[in-house]
C-alpha positions as CSV (number, residue, x, y, z in Angstrom):
1,M,-61.7,-88.0,-49.0
2,K,-64.0,-90.7,-47.9
3,L,-62.9,-93.4,-45.7
4,I,-65.0,-96.3,-43.9
5,F,-64.0,-96.5,-40.1
6,A,-64.6,-100.4,-39.3
7,T,-66.3,-100.0,-36.1
8,N,-69.7,-100.1,-34.5
9,N,-68.3,-98.2,-31.4
10,Q,-70.0,-94.8,-31.5
11,H,-67.6,-93.4,-28.9
12,K,-64.7,-94.2,-31.0
13,V,-66.5,-92.6,-34.0
14,D,-67.1,-89.1,-31.8
15,E,-63.5,-89.1,-30.7
16,I,-62.0,-89.7,-34.2
17,R,-64.3,-87.2,-35.8
18,N,-63.3,-84.6,-33.0
19,V,-59.7,-85.0,-34.4
20,L,-60.1,-85.3,-38.1
21,G,-61.0,-81.8,-39.3
22,Q,-62.9,-80.9,-42.4
23,N,-60.8,-82.6,-45.4
24,L,-61.8,-86.0,-44.3
25,E,-65.0,-87.7,-44.1
26,I,-65.7,-91.0,-42.2
27,I,-68.5,-93.2,-42.4
28,T,-69.3,-95.6,-39.9
29,L,-70.1,-99.4,-40.9
30,K,-73.7,-98.6,-40.1
31,E,-73.8,-95.5,-42.4
32,A,-72.3,-97.6,-45.0
33,G,-75.0,-100.3,-44.6
34,I,-72.6,-103.0,-43.2
35,D,-74.1,-105.0,-40.6
36,V,-71.6,-107.3,-39.1
37,D,-69.7,-107.9,-36.0
38,I,-66.3,-108.1,-37.1
39,P,-64.3,-111.0,-35.4
40,E,-61.3,-109.9,-33.3
41,P,-59.4,-113.5,-33.1
42,Y,-56.0,-112.3,-32.8
43,D,-53.7,-111.9,-29.9
44,T,-51.9,-108.7,-30.8
45,L,-53.8,-105.2,-31.4
46,E,-51.9,-105.0,-34.5
47,A,-53.2,-108.0,-35.7
48,N,-56.9,-107.2,-34.8
49,A,-56.7,-104.0,-36.4
50,S,-55.2,-105.4,-39.7
51,G,-57.9,-108.1,-39.7
52,K,-60.8,-105.7,-39.3
53,S,-59.8,-103.4,-41.9
54,A,-58.9,-106.4,-44.5
55,F,-62.2,-107.9,-44.0
56,I,-64.3,-104.5,-44.8
57,Y,-61.6,-103.8,-47.6
58,E,-62.7,-107.2,-49.1
59,L,-66.3,-106.6,-48.5
60,T,-66.3,-103.0,-50.0
61,G,-63.2,-102.4,-52.1
62,T,-63.3,-99.0,-50.5
63,A,-60.4,-97.2,-48.6
64,C,-61.0,-97.9,-44.8
65,F,-59.3,-98.0,-41.7
66,S,-59.9,-99.8,-38.4
67,E,-58.4,-99.7,-34.8
68,D,-57.9,-101.7,-31.9
69,T,-57.0,-100.3,-28.7
70,G,-56.0,-102.3,-25.3
71,L,-55.1,-101.3,-21.8
72,E,-51.8,-102.7,-20.8
73,V,-51.2,-103.1,-17.1
74,A,-47.6,-103.5,-16.2
75,A,-48.2,-105.5,-12.9
76,L,-50.4,-107.9,-14.7
77,N,-48.0,-108.6,-17.7
78,G,-49.6,-106.3,-20.2
79,E,-53.2,-107.6,-19.2
80,P,-56.2,-107.0,-20.3
81,G,-54.4,-105.9,-23.4
82,V,-55.9,-107.2,-26.7
83,K,-59.0,-108.7,-24.3
84,S,-59.9,-105.5,-23.1
85,A,-63.2,-105.4,-24.3
86,R,-64.1,-108.8,-23.0
87,Y,-62.0,-109.2,-20.1
88,A,-64.4,-110.3,-17.5
89,S,-66.7,-112.1,-20.2
90,E,-67.7,-112.3,-23.9
91,E,-70.5,-109.9,-23.0
92,R,-68.4,-106.7,-23.1
93,S,-69.6,-105.3,-19.6
94,F,-67.5,-102.1,-18.8
95,D,-68.3,-102.4,-15.2
96,A,-67.5,-106.2,-15.0
97,N,-64.0,-105.5,-16.9
98,I,-63.3,-102.8,-14.4
99,E,-64.3,-105.1,-11.3
100,K,-62.0,-107.7,-12.5
101,L,-59.3,-105.4,-13.3
102,L,-59.4,-103.7,-9.7
103,S,-59.8,-107.3,-8.2
104,N,-56.7,-108.5,-9.9
105,L,-54.7,-105.5,-8.9
106,S,-55.8,-105.4,-5.3
107,A,-52.7,-106.7,-3.9
108,K,-50.2,-104.9,-6.4
109,Q,-48.0,-101.8,-5.5
110,D,-47.4,-101.2,-9.1
111,R,-50.6,-99.2,-10.6
112,S,-48.8,-98.1,-13.8
113,A,-50.7,-98.7,-17.2
114,R,-50.9,-97.4,-20.7
115,F,-53.5,-97.2,-23.2
116,R,-52.4,-98.2,-26.7
117,T,-54.2,-97.7,-30.0
118,V,-53.0,-99.2,-33.3
119,I,-54.9,-97.8,-36.4
120,S,-54.8,-100.2,-39.8
121,L,-55.4,-97.9,-42.8
122,L,-56.1,-99.7,-46.2
123,I,-55.9,-97.9,-49.5
124,D,-55.6,-99.4,-52.9
125,G,-54.9,-102.6,-50.8
126,N,-51.8,-101.1,-49.2
127,E,-51.7,-101.1,-45.4
128,T,-50.2,-98.5,-43.2
129,L,-50.0,-98.8,-39.4
130,F,-50.0,-95.8,-36.8
131,E,-49.7,-96.3,-33.0
132,G,-50.7,-93.9,-30.0
133,I,-50.0,-94.3,-26.6
134,C,-51.1,-93.0,-23.1
135,N,-49.2,-93.7,-20.0
136,G,-51.0,-93.4,-16.8
137,K,-52.1,-95.3,-13.8
138,I,-55.2,-97.2,-12.8
139,I,-56.9,-96.0,-9.2
140,S,-58.6,-98.1,-6.9
141,E,-62.2,-96.9,-7.4
142,K,-64.1,-95.4,-10.3
143,K,-64.6,-91.7,-10.6
144,G,-66.5,-89.7,-13.2
145,T,-69.3,-90.6,-15.4
146,Q,-67.8,-89.5,-19.1
147,G,-66.2,-91.7,-21.6
148,F,-66.5,-95.5,-21.7
149,G,-64.6,-98.7,-20.8
150,Y,-61.7,-98.0,-18.4
151,D,-62.0,-94.4,-18.5
152,P,-63.3,-94.3,-14.7
153,V,-60.4,-95.9,-13.3
154,F,-57.7,-94.5,-15.4
155,I,-55.6,-91.3,-14.8
156,P,-53.2,-90.1,-17.6
157,E,-49.7,-89.0,-17.0
158,G,-49.8,-85.1,-16.0
159,S,-53.3,-85.1,-14.7
160,D,-54.8,-85.7,-11.6
161,R,-58.2,-86.7,-13.0
162,T,-59.6,-89.9,-14.7
163,F,-60.6,-89.9,-18.5
164,A,-64.2,-90.3,-17.1
165,E,-64.0,-86.9,-15.4
166,M,-62.9,-85.1,-18.7
167,S,-64.8,-83.7,-21.4
168,L,-64.0,-85.1,-24.9
169,T,-61.8,-81.9,-25.6
170,E,-60.0,-82.4,-22.4
171,K,-59.4,-86.2,-22.8
172,N,-58.0,-85.5,-26.4
173,Q,-55.2,-83.5,-24.8
174,Y,-53.7,-87.0,-23.7
175,S,-55.7,-89.5,-25.6
176,H,-53.8,-92.5,-27.3
177,R,-56.7,-92.5,-29.8
178,K,-56.1,-89.1,-30.6
179,K,-52.2,-89.5,-31.3
180,A,-52.6,-92.5,-33.5
181,T,-55.4,-90.3,-35.5
182,E,-53.1,-87.4,-35.9
183,K,-50.4,-89.7,-37.4
184,L,-53.4,-91.1,-39.7
185,V,-54.4,-87.6,-40.7
186,A,-51.0,-86.3,-41.3
187,F,-50.4,-89.4,-43.5
188,L,-53.4,-88.9,-45.5
189,N,-53.2,-85.3,-45.8
190,K,-49.5,-86.0,-47.3
191,L,-51.1,-88.4,-49.6
192,S,-53.9,-86.1,-50.9
193,T,-51.4,-83.4,-51.7
194,N,-49.3,-85.8,-53.6
195,H,-52.2,-86.7,-55.7
């Protein structure tokens, strides 16, 4: 089964391919010859994920999925949330985003946070949503060089290391994106068995 993954983020593609296994083939926007920056105008992860998959489905008529992920920090009322990629500015600078986050948290006792991923799958015009959550906390300075985004300041529950200090395989033991992807895979496997 072939699916278009509506993203230009190679890190996300690598993480999801790592989970997918052999039965499913995903094609990135680039590999599908689609050169667009899909808008993310909505104020929830669900609406952004839906919007992105609908955009690509209308463009291609091909089964596709997209995801939106946000870091939700308790002491900041769920910020940066849906604005995670552009928290500091429209430029999408990981370093600037982390700086702003740490500065906003500097006076807060509660460092608890969670990553939340929502995947929107569109097949034959029908949408199904899948969610994955990883709880953890934000530390006060960056550690590690792996991963991307907020990985250097996020420690998942059950570990004493940040995502940026882990290999992809280790990160996938905790990953919100992996949890959502596993639900997606289970759904697709069930679907292909019934066809």
